[in-house]
C-alpha positions as CSV (number, residue, x, y, z in Angstrom):
1,M,20.8,162.1,81.7
2,S,18.4,159.6,80.1
3,K,17.0,157.2,82.6
4,Y,18.3,154.4,80.2
5,Q,21.9,155.7,80.3
6,P,23.0,153.4,83.0
7,L,21.8,150.5,80.9
8,A,23.9,151.9,78.1
9,D,26.9,152.3,80.2
10,H,26.6,148.7,81.6
11,L,26.5,147.4,78.0
12,A,29.5,149.5,77.1
13,R,31.4,148.0,79.8
14,L,30.6,144.4,79.1
15,Q,33.1,142.0,77.9
16,A,30.7,139.4,76.5
17,D,28.9,139.5,73.1
18,E,25.5,138.7,74.6
19,W,23.6,139.7,77.8
20,R,20.2,138.3,78.8
21,P,18.9,140.2,81.6
22,T,15.4,140.2,83.2
23,F,13.3,143.2,83.3
24,Y,14.1,143.4,87.1
25,E,17.7,143.4,86.5
26,M,17.6,146.2,84.1
27,E,15.3,148.2,86.6
28,R,17.7,147.7,89.4
29,L,20.5,148.8,87.1
30,M,18.6,152.0,85.8
31,G,17.2,152.8,89.2
32,S,13.7,153.0,87.9
33,E,11.0,150.8,86.5
34,L,10.5,150.2,82.8
35,P,7.5,151.7,81.2
36,Q,4.3,149.5,81.0
37,S,4.9,149.7,77.1
38,A,8.1,147.6,77.8
39,R,5.6,144.7,78.4
40,R,4.9,144.6,74.5
41,P,7.4,143.3,71.9
42,S,7.3,146.4,69.8
43,W,8.9,148.5,72.6
44,W,12.0,146.5,72.1
45,K,12.6,147.3,68.6
46,N,16.1,148.6,67.9
47,D,14.7,151.6,66.0
48,G,12.2,152.6,68.7
49,G,12.3,155.9,70.7
50,G,15.1,157.2,72.9
51,H,15.4,154.1,75.0
52,A,16.6,152.0,71.9
53,T,18.9,154.9,70.9
54,T,20.8,154.4,74.1
55,W,21.8,150.8,73.7
56,C,22.2,151.1,69.9
57,A,24.8,154.0,70.7
58,A,26.6,151.7,73.2
59,G,27.2,149.1,70.3
60,W,24.3,146.8,71.2
61,E,20.9,145.9,70.0
62,V,18.0,143.6,71.2
63,D,17.7,140.2,69.5
64,P,13.9,140.5,68.4
65,K,13.6,136.7,68.2
66,R,14.7,136.5,72.0
67,V,12.2,139.0,73.5
68,D,10.3,137.0,76.1
69,I,7.5,139.2,77.3
70,A,5.8,136.4,79.5
71,G,9.3,135.6,81.0
72,E,10.2,139.3,81.3
73,Q,13.5,138.8,79.7
74,V,15.3,140.0,76.6
75,A,18.6,139.3,74.9
76,F,21.1,142.0,74.0
77,R,23.7,141.2,71.4
78,R,26.8,143.3,70.7
79,V,27.0,144.8,67.1
80,R,30.1,146.7,67.5
81,P,33.6,145.3,68.7
82,V,34.5,145.5,72.5
83,E,37.5,147.8,71.7
84,E,35.2,150.3,69.9
85,T,32.6,150.2,72.6
86,R,35.1,150.5,75.3
87,S,36.6,153.6,73.6
88,R,33.2,155.0,73.2
89,A,32.2,154.7,77.0
90,P,34.1,157.7,78.3
91,A,32.4,159.6,75.5
92,L,29.0,158.4,76.7
93,E,29.9,159.6,80.1
94,A,31.0,162.9,78.9
95,D,27.7,163.4,77.0
96,A,25.9,162.8,80.2
97,E,27.9,165.2,82.1
98,D,27.4,167.9,79.4
99,A,23.7,167.2,79.5
100,A,23.7,167.7,83.1
101,D,25.7,170.9,82.9
102,E,23.1,172.1,80.3
103,V,20.2,171.4,82.6
104,Y,22.0,173.3,85.5
105,A,22.6,176.2,83.2
106,H,19.1,176.3,82.2
107,E,17.5,175.4,85.4
108,G,15.3,178.5,85.3
109,S,13.9,177.6,81.9
110,V,10.2,177.2,81.3
111,E,10.5,173.5,80.8
112,T,12.3,172.9,83.9
113,V,9.8,174.9,85.8
114,R,7.0,172.7,84.3
115,K,8.7,169.5,85.4
116,V,9.3,170.7,88.9
117,A,5.8,172.2,89.2
118,G,4.2,168.9,87.6
119,G,5.9,166.9,90.4
120,G,5.1,169.3,93.0
121,M,1.4,169.2,91.8
122,V,1.3,165.4,92.2
123,A,2.8,165.7,95.8
124,A,0.3,168.4,96.7
125,A,-2.5,166.3,95.3
126,L,-1.5,163.3,97.3
127,A,-1.0,165.3,100.4
128,G,-4.5,166.9,99.9
129,L,-5.9,163.4,99.6
130,A,-4.3,162.2,102.7
131,L,-5.6,165.1,104.6
132,G,-9.0,164.7,103.3
133,V,-9.0,161.1,104.3
134,G,-7.7,162.0,107.9
135,V,-10.4,164.7,108.3
136,V,-13.1,162.2,107.4
137,A,-11.8,159.7,109.9
138,L,-11.7,162.2,112.6
139,R,-15.2,163.4,111.8
140,G,-16.5,159.8,112.1
141,L,-14.6,159.6,115.5
142,F,-16.2,162.7,117.0
143,R,-19.8,161.8,115.8
144,R,-19.6,158.6,117.6
145,R,-18.9,160.2,121.1
């Protein structure tokens, strides 16, 4: 599931024709931070990457005239009728479930191993750094005695 899928699901359920969230509100909704590139107006183009595809598929687009980078707020506007968007919401959820099933079915794949190993390598590096700092601190304590 895309990290932007919760945003698309929220948009698909909205009854309004406009929604003006802050970056913080979107991050809370998604459960993760927006990338640094979201602090540039070009990131909010409706023909951007996978992030834009998710909100466009939900029947919404960002109003390019109402992207406020300094205020960290954007305006989404509905481009498809509520009825069509609401009928599509279960399909979006089904797509997410299918994607999750596919990941589970291929959990032994090379790509999955790379993702897991990458995360493990970061954790190992941080643990090693913490251990190294601890050793240096202990050496300093023992030398003073």
